[in-house]
N, C-alpha and C positions, 0 to 999 in steps of 0.2 A: 451300460446303464449313462444316460446323456445330462451333462453340466451345462449350463451355459451361463458364457462369459460378459459380463455388461462393463466393456473398453471399449474405447475407440484405437486401434493398435496401427493402422494405416490407414489415414483417410484418403489412398487417393487407391483403392482397393472398394468393391463392394461393398455394402452393409444390408441389412436383415431387410428394412424398409425397401430400397432400391431391390433385391431381390421378390417381393411379393407386391406383383403389379395387378393382379385380380382384383375386379371390385366389382360389385352385385349385389345381390339379395342373398346367393347361396352361405350356408350356414359351415363352410368349409372350404381348405382348402383343395386343390388336385392334387392329384399324383406329383405332374409334373411339376409344379412349384414349388412341395417338398422337396424333390429331388435337384430342382436346381439350388435351392438353400444348402442343400447338404454336399454340391457340388464346391461350393466358392466359399463356406462356413465354417464346415464340421471338420476336424482334425482329430487324428488319433495316434500321435506322435510325435516329436517336435519335426522331424523331419519333413511331414505334412503340413505343419503348420509354417515353417520357414519358407515350403513351397507354394501356399497359398495368400502369405501374407509379407513375407520376404522380415528384411532390416528396414527401419525407417530413421533412422538418425541422423535428424538437419542436421548437424554440424560434427564433424568426426574430429573433428580437431580437440586433443585435449592438452592442455598443459604438460611438461613430464617432469608427471612427478616420482616416477620409477627408473631405476639404474639402466634398464632396457630402452628405454624410452620411447613406449608404447602410444599409439593415439587411444580415441575414447572407445572406437567401437572396439577396436581389437581388444581392451583392457575387461571390458564388458562381457565379452564372448570369453574371455580367458577364465575369468571369475566362473561365469556360467561352464566351462569345459570342468573346472576343477569340481564343481554342483556335482555334474556329469560323473564325474571320475570317481570320486571317492566320497559321495554321499549315495553310499546303496540302499543303506535301511535307517540314515537319517541325515540332516543340512549341517553343514559346515557354517561355521561362524568363525570370520576371519577378523582375528584384532593382533595388533601389536603386543607380544608377552613385554615387551622392555618401553622404552621412551621413544615419541617419535617429534617429529618438527609439525607433520600432516594433521593439523586438526580437522574435527566436524567441519568449523567454521572456514578455514583458507578451501576444506574442499566445494563447499557449499557455493561461495565466492567465486569459483572457477567454472563451475557446471552449470548448465541450462538447467533451469528448475521441470520441464517440460520433458526435453530428452532426458532427464534423469527418470521422469516416471516411467515414460514409453523402454527404458533398460528395466524398470521392475518390473517391467509388465511380464516382459521376456523372462525373467529368472522367475519370478512366479507362475508362467507356463509349464516353464522347467520343472519346476517341484511339480506341479501338479501331475504331469507326466512320469516322474521319476517315483513318486510315491505311489499313486494309481496303480505302477508296473509291476506291484506285489499280489494283486486282486485280479488280472485280467486271465488268468485259469478260470476263473469263473463267468467272466463274459467281460468284453474289450468296453474299456473307458472310451468315453468319447467326449470332445468339449465343442460347442457350439461358440463361436466367437462372433458375435451379435456385432463387433467393429461399430459402434456406435453410443453418442454418449448419455447418461440416462435423463439429464437435463433438456436435451436436446428432443428426446424421444417423447416423453411428458410434455413438454410443451407445445406439441404439435400432435391434435387431437386426432387426426387422419392416420398419421403415422404409428399411434399408438393404437387405434384397431385394426393395423395390421396386425401387429405385435399378437396381440390379440384373440382374435383371430386364426394364425398360428397356434398358439395354445390351444385353442381352443380344438384344433384336429389334431394333434399329437398328444394332448391327454384325454380328451375326451371322445375322439371319434377313429383313432387308429390303432395300429399296432404297438406292443408295449415296446418295439425294440426303438420306438421314436420318439418314447416318452420323455417329457423332460423331468428330474425328479430335485435337480439342485440349481440354484442362482450363484454364483460370484459376484460380491458388489464389491470392488476393493475401493479404498479411500474415502472413507466416511469421514465425515469433519468431526473430530474429536474435540470436543467444548468446556473448558473449565469452566469454574463456579463461577467465574468472573464474566462469566458468557463468551472469554475472547477463543480463537480459534487456536491450539495448540500450538507450540512454534515446532517446526524441523529440526532444526537442530539447538543444542544446548549453547546462549549467549546470542543467536540470534532475536532481536527484535520487533522483526517484521511480524505484524498478527493477521496481515493479510489474508483472504483466504486461498489456498497452494492451488495452482495447475488440478484441475480434473480431481478436486474433493468435491464429493456429494455431501451435501448438507442434508440433516435431521431430517427435515421439511421433504424432501423430496425422496430419502429413502421410505420415508414413511408413507408417501402416494405410490412407491414403486410395491412394497410390501402390502397394500390392496388390490393391485392389480396381478399380482402373482400366485399372494393368497388363493384367489378364487379358483385357481386352477392346481390346489396341490403343490406348487412348487416352494422349495424349501429353500430361503434368501440365506446364504453364509455372508456375512459380513464382517468388515476388519476395519477398526480406524487409521487416519492418515499414517502414514507408514513416519514418523520424527521420534526424537530421544523419550518423548515419554507415554510412547506405547511401543517400549522396546521390549526385551528378555531382561536386560538390566534394570527397566525400572520397576518391573514386574516384582522381581525378584526383591528390591525393597520394598515398593508400595502396596504390593498384593494384588486383591482381586476389586476392592472398597472401589477406585475409581473406574472401572468398568462396569461393575453395580450401578452406580449415579446415572453414568452416561448413557445407558443402556435401557435404564426404567421409564423412560416416554415410551419403548416398545412392551411393557409387560400390558397396557390396558388396550391393546388395539385389537381390534375382530379377530385380526389372524396371526395373536401373536405366537401362539404353536409351530408358526410358519417362518419364523426368522430366530435365527444365532449369533451372538457376538463371539468371533473368532479370537485371540489374544495368545499372547502378542505377536507382536512382528519379527522375525531372525532380523537379527541387526548383523552386518558386515561393519561397523564403523570406521575401521581401514580405507574399507573403499568410499564410503558415503552413501550407503547402498542397500535396501532391505528386503527381503522377501516375505510377502503377504500372508499372514495367515490363515485367511480366507482360502487360498489357494490349495493349501496342503490338506486343510479341513476335510474340502470337497473332494479331493484325490480321494483320501483314506474311506472316508462314506461310498463314494461313489464304486469303491473297488471293494466293498463291503468287507471290510474288514471289522475287527473286532473291537468292540467300545467296554467301557470299562471304568471304577474310578480308583485311585492312588491307592495303595497301603502301605508300598514299600516306594521312598526313594533314591534315586542314583547320586553318584557322587555330581555336583552343580559346576557350572561354571563361575556361575554367580551365588553369591550365598543367599538361599531365600530362607526370611525368618520362620518363624515357629509359626504363627498366626498365618503365612501367607501359605503355610501346607497344611495347618489345618482347612484353610477355607479351599483348598483346591479339590478335596474330594467331594465335598457338596455343592460344589457351585454348578455354575451352568455350562456352558460349552466353552473347549479350546486352551486348555492348559498345554503348555507345552514346557517341557523338564531338559537338565540335561545332562549331559554324558559323557565320559573322555573316552576316546577311542585312538586307535594308531590309523593314520594314514599311508601308504608309502611315499615318501620323499618329503614330508611335513611334519612327521615327529609326532608328538600326542597333542593332538586338535580339538577343541572343543566342539560338539555337536547337541543339536538340538531335537530332539523324539515327541511325535504327536502320542500322549498315551489318553488322554481324556477324552470324552464328549457326551454331550447332552442337551436336548432343549431349552428353551425359555416355559413351557408349558409342565407346572406341578400340580402334580395328584396327592392328597393325600400325604402331604410333605416330603414325597418326593420326584425327581424329575426324570421325566420320559426322556428314552433313547431318540433319535431322528429315525433308524433304524426298526421298522416294526419286524 
């Protein structure tokens, strides 16, 4: 089962539109074109992803916050290694149990925001393949990395037509093995009631649009395109303090309902789902997007269902939040305690619930039929 990722991970590599060179009146792409796309953009594990796209950290030097003095790339890779080694069934949230002099504001000031986004994409893809691993016995999960920005794609009618012909070919005219079922759309703009973009870190007064963040209007247009081909869009709001697990524990589902309400009247509303909250690592100042984990769980054909019992939480969920989770739409992540060798008792987040936005007779239908 295939999922497409709308993100530009390495500008030095090929993207979906540069590989689709056929033009003319034909209604479908040739097998040769499809094979060329797969050869450059299709990945089935992290090793293949690194081989095809590599790491593209523009500035490898990071201030020495750690005792051992690692640079930015090494620190991101170390974080990913811990996720790979210890996050077998769920995803670790590294945070300081005690007091620390390194605040999110300090890290935000030192990190380049665009480089941080690239690191978060890497961690998201890592989480995708780790979560999908449990379902591979039923069929290998594949990720097609389009390596292009959504806004750049939609602003160019010629390039958009190429993508539409690709989707027409694989979803309507080709074998099921090529079909695209899900699309991951990371970093959709999270807008407050005051119509200002949410801040990435608490205490940050900058309200400018974050790098690589997709506006709600752009997401709306993308849904129109993908919905025609039966592709379910799994989107997450931009990674920030207000879309974190801690904020979700305090504020509950309501902020997501308000932000996502614009899509409920869309002609293809049944093909879009909001995934929340984003997995947080405050100590590192980085996040793992909820949409990656949700896409992996669904594409790996894992079971879905409502919550009936709640494990011990890292963050104290309010009673109202708990009541809302079982009846709400897509994307609840709850916390549990496990022991990881060498780390003692560490907090983890696990995906437990998923539904679409389509509501029939008072119930939400599942994405998986």
